C-alpha positions in Angstrom: 1.9 31.8 -9.7 2.1 29.3 -12.7 3.6 29.9 -16.0 5.1 28.0 -18.9 8.7 26.9 -18.9 10.9 24.5 -20.8 13.9 22.5 -19.8 16.5 21.0 -22.3 18.3 17.7 -21.6 21.9 18.3 -22.4 23.1 15.0 -20.9 21.3 11.9 -19.7 22.9 8.6 -18.5 21.3 5.2 -18.9 18.0 4.3 -17.2 16.9 8.0 -16.7 13.2 7.9 -17.1 9.9 9.6 -16.2 8.2 7.9 -13.2 5.0 8.7 -11.3 3.8 6.8 -8.3 3.1 3.6 -10.2 0.5 1.9 -12.4 -1.4 -0.2 -9.9 -4.3 -2.5 -10.5 -3.2 -4.0 -13.8 -0.9 -6.9 -12.7 -3.7 -9.4 -13.5 -3.5 -8.2 -17.1 0.3 -8.7 -17.2 1.1 -5.0 -16.7 3.8 -4.2 -14.1 3.2 -1.3 -11.8 6.7 0.2 -12.5 7.0 3.6 -10.7 10.0 4.8 -8.7 12.6 2.4 -7.4 12.8 4.4 -4.2 9.3 5.5 -3.4 10.3 7.5 -0.3 12.7 9.7 -2.2 10.3 10.2 -5.1 7.6 11.4 -2.7 10.0 13.6 -0.7 11.2 15.4 -3.9 7.6 16.0 -4.8 6.3 17.1 -1.5 9.2 19.5 -0.8 8.0 21.7 -3.7 4.3 21.4 -3.1 3.5 18.6 -5.6 1.4 15.6 -4.8 3.5 12.6 -3.6 2.6 10.5 -6.7 3.4 13.2 -9.3 5.7 12.6 -12.2 9.5 13.0 -11.5 12.6 12.3 -13.5 14.3 9.2 -12.0 18.0 9.6 -12.4 20.4 6.6 -12.3 24.1 6.9 -11.2 24.8 8.0 -14.8 23.3 11.4 -14.0 21.6 14.2 -15.9 22.2 17.8 -17.0 19.1 20.1 -17.4 19.2 23.6 -18.9 16.4 26.1 -18.3 15.5 27.4 -21.8 12.4 29.6 -21.0 10.5 30.5 -17.9 11.5 29.8 -14.3 10.7 26.7 -12.3 11.5 25.2 -8.9 12.9 21.7 -8.7 13.0 19.2 -5.8 15.8 16.7 -5.7 16.1 13.6 -3.4 17.4 10.1 -3.5 20.9 8.8 -3.0 23.7 11.0 -1.9 23.9 12.7 -5.2 25.9 15.9 -6.0 23.8 18.8 -7.4 25.6 21.5 -9.3 23.5 24.6 -9.8 25.1 27.8 -11.2 28.5 26.5 -10.1 27.3 26.0 -6.5 27.5 22.5 -5.2 24.4 21.5 -3.2 23.6 18.4 -1.2 21.7 15.5 -2.8 18.4 16.4 -1.0 17.6 20.0 -2.0 15.2 22.4 -3.6 16.5 24.9 -6.2 14.8 27.4 -8.5 16.0 27.5 -12.1 15.9 30.6 -14.3 16.5 31.0 -18.0 20.1 30.3 -19.0 20.9 28.2 -15.9 22.0 24.6 -15.7 21.6 22.0 -13.0 23.7 18.8 -13.0 22.9 15.7 -10.9 25.7 13.2 -10.4 26.2 10.2 -8.1 27.7 10.9 -4.7 29.1 8.6 -2.1 26.1 6.3 -1.8 22.9 5.5 -3.5 21.8 4.4 -7.0 18.7 6.5 -7.8 17.7 10.1 -7.4 14.5 12.0 -8.3 14.1 15.4 -9.9 10.6 16.7 -9.2 9.3 19.7 -11.2 6.9 22.3 -9.6 3.9 22.0 -11.8 5.0 18.8 -13.5 6.3 18.0 -17.0 4.1 17.3 -20.1 4.7 13.6 -20.8 3.2 10.6 -22.5 0.9 8.4 -20.5 0.1 4.7 -20.7 -3.1 3.4 -19.0 -3.3 6.8 -17.3 0.2 6.9 -15.8 3.5 8.3 -16.8 5.5 5.6 -15.0 7.9 4.2 -17.5 8.3 0.4 -18.0 12.0 0.2 -18.9 11.8 -2.9 -21.1 9.0 -1.7 -23.4 9.5 2.1 -23.0 5.7 2.5 -22.5 4.8 5.4 -20.2 6.6 8.7 -20.1 9.7 7.1 -21.6 13.5 7.4 -21.2 15.1 10.8 -21.5 17.6 11.4 -24.2 20.1 14.1 -25.0 18.5 17.0 -26.9 15.0 16.4 -25.6 12.9 19.3 -24.6 10.7 19.1 -21.5 7.7 21.4 -21.5 6.2 22.4 -18.1 2.7 23.7 -18.8 2.0 25.0 -15.2 5.5 25.7 -14.0 5.6 27.2 -10.5 8.3 29.2 -8.8 8.5 28.2 -5.1 11.7 29.9 -4.2 10.6 30.2 -0.5 11.2 26.5 -0.4 14.8 26.6 -1.8 17.3 24.9 0.4 18.0 21.5 1.9 15.5 18.8 2.4 15.9 16.8 5.7 17.1 13.2 5.1 15.3 10.6 7.3 17.5 8.1 9.0 15.7 5.2 7.3 16.5 6.5 3.8 19.8 4.5 3.7 20.1 0.8 4.1 21.9 -0.5 7.2 22.7 -3.8 5.3 20.1 -5.7 7.3 17.1 -6.6 5.1 14.0 -8.0 6.8 12.2 -10.7 4.9 9.2 -13.1 5.3 10.3 -16.6 4.3 8.4 -18.4 1.5 6.2 -19.0 -0.2 8.3 -21.8 -1.7 11.1 -22.2 0.9 10.1 -25.8 1.3 11.5 -26.4 -2.2 15.1 -25.6 -1.0 17.6 -27.9 0.6 18.1 -27.4 4.4 21.6 -26.0 3.8 20.1 -23.4 1.5 17.7 -22.1 4.2 20.6 -22.0 6.7 22.8 -20.1 4.2 20.1 -17.6 3.3 19.5 -16.9 7.0 23.1 -16.7 8.1 25.4 -15.8 5.2 26.1 -12.3 3.8 25.3 -11.6 0.1 26.7 -9.0 -2.2 24.9 -6.9 -4.8 26.2 -7.6 -8.3 26.4 -5.4 -11.4 23.5 -7.4 -12.8 21.2 -4.7 -11.6 18.4 -2.8 -13.4 14.8 -1.8 -12.8 13.6 -5.4 -13.1 15.8 -6.8 -10.3 19.2 -7.4 -9.0 21.2 -10.7 -8.8 23.1 -11.4 -5.6 26.4 -13.1 -5.1 27.0 -15.4 -2.1 26.4 -18.9 -0.8 24.4 -20.9 -3.4 20.8 -21.8 -2.6 20.3 -25.4 -3.9 16.8 -26.5 -4.8 15.2 -29.9 -4.0 13.0 -29.9 -7.0 14.3 -27.6 -9.7 11.7 -25.6 -11.6 8.9 -27.9 -10.4 6.2 -25.3 -9.6 3.7 -23.7 -12.0 3.9 -20.0 -12.8 2.2 -17.8 -10.3 1.9 -14.1 -9.5 5.0 -12.2 -8.4 5.3 -9.2 -6.2 7.9 -6.5 -5.8 10.5 -7.7 -3.3 10.2 -11.4 -4.2 13.5 -13.2 -3.9 13.5 -15.7 -6.8 16.1 -18.5 -7.2 16.8 -20.1 -10.6 18.2 -23.6 -11.1 21.8 -22.3 -10.7 21.0 -21.5 -7.0 21.5 -17.7 -7.6 19.1 -15.3 -5.9 17.4 -12.4 -7.6 15.5 -9.7 -5.8 12.7 -8.4 -8.0 12.1 -4.7 -8.2 9.9 -2.0 -9.8 9.7 -3.5 -13.3 9.4 -7.1 -12.3 7.5 -9.6 -14.5 4.0 -10.3 -13.3 4.3 -14.1 -13.2 7.1 -16.6 -12.8 7.8 -20.3 -12.1 11.1 -20.1 -10.2 10.8 -20.9 -6.5 10.8 -17.8 -4.2 12.7 -18.4 -1.0 11.5 -15.2 0.7 10.0 -11.7 0.1 11.6 -8.4 1.3 9.4 -6.5 3.8 8.2 -3.4 2.0 9.6 -1.1 4.6 13.1 -2.1 3.7 12.8 -2.2 0.0 13.3 1.5 -0.9 16.6 1.6 1.0 17.6 -1.7 -0.6 17.3 -0.3 -4.1 19.9 2.4 -3.2 22.6 -0.2 -2.6 25.4 -0.4 -5.1 27.5 -3.2 -6.7 29.6 -4.8 -4.0 27.5 -3.7 -1.0 26.7 -6.4 1.5 23.3 -7.4 2.7 22.2 -9.9 5.4 18.6 -11.2 5.5 16.7 -11.2 8.7 13.6 -13.4 8.7 10.5 -12.1 10.5 7.0 -13.6 10.8 4.2 -12.3 8.6 2.4 -10.6 11.5 5.6 -8.8 12.5 6.1 -7.7 8.8 2.6 -6.1 8.9 3.5 -4.2 12.1 6.8 -3.1 10.6 5.0 -1.9 7.4 2.4 0.0 9.4 5.0 1.7 11.6 7.0 2.7 8.6 3.9 4.1 6.9 3.3 6.3 9.9 7.0 7.4 10.0 6.8 8.4 6.3 3.5 10.3 6.7 5.0 12.3 9.6 8.2 12.9 7.7 6.4 14.1 4.5 4.3 16.4 6.7 7.6 18.1 7.7 9.0 18.2 4.2 6.0 19.9 2.7 6.3 22.9 5.1 8.1 25.9 3.6 9.6 26.3 7.1 11.1 22.8 7.2 14.6 23.9 8.3 15.9 26.7 10.6 17.1 28.5 7.5 13.6 28.6 6.0 12.2 29.8 9.3 14.7 32.6 9.5 13.9 33.7 6.0 10.2 33.9 6.8 10.8 36.1 9.9 11.3 39.9 10.1 14.4 40.0 12.3 14.8 43.8 12.2 11.9 45.1 14.1 10.8 48.6 13.1 12.2 48.6 9.6 9.4 49.9 7.4 11.2 50.9 4.1 14.7 51.7 2.9 13.9 55.4 3.2 11.9 55.1 6.4 12.7 55.5 10.0 13.5 53.1 12.8 11.4 53.2 16.0 
């Protein structure tokens, strides 16, 4: 049953924005797709409460968010990094479904790992859209926008899905192992031989130069043969671009649409969601694969995700939910009735 509800933002850290599945089809016009940094977690939070996988969520950075329920009741799905969820003074795991009622607060804070979490709202928030999507482009603010303290979030068709309350199973591929598969190129021929060896064999660390556009890596330098000698060309999410200083940057959700820096490799899409959950100081090693293998990896991961989301969407996704749905006391007909 749907109703109206309203949430109040009593605290919001930096880079807390509204995101839907992404604004695709406009790169040729210079418009980034944006969307969630971790597409798997975004979809899981949505599907766990019965929303479509691409519906609008609140993307929460490590800074966290506090939401107060002002009017109405509504169910939230939360997934992403190992965040800590405080609801009515009870600490929940970072992958969970909870139902908020008027006067209650939920706080989401960073846990032991991960950089991004997603708060899905059953029914969806009323937000601004740009080119038909709520996905927020962080540099311009276009889309649903960044959340600020004091903001009111209206939910026009709020749903209570309390039967779904409880933990969301976390797939084993949600967290990075530190090994990131890549396809070399398309400009690897612009790098010195020692750069290719270093990229393939040396560990790199995630730096604090990290936002929705990309993350700079620290490690062995990647010297170029011909610095900045290629024309600007289209860029995709996961491109590893190297500037004249030999420093690599992995481009992420809000990446620019074109660029002229050589790209030594591209991260295989199956590894990109988990990569975005890394934190400053985390170590990554790149594992080159051939393009055909990357396609197979991507197809296999897509099948894994489809199967996983099919499990998540079920109200009986865990043993706890299954027990709640069963009548375990056979013969009980009413509190004043008799037992057979």
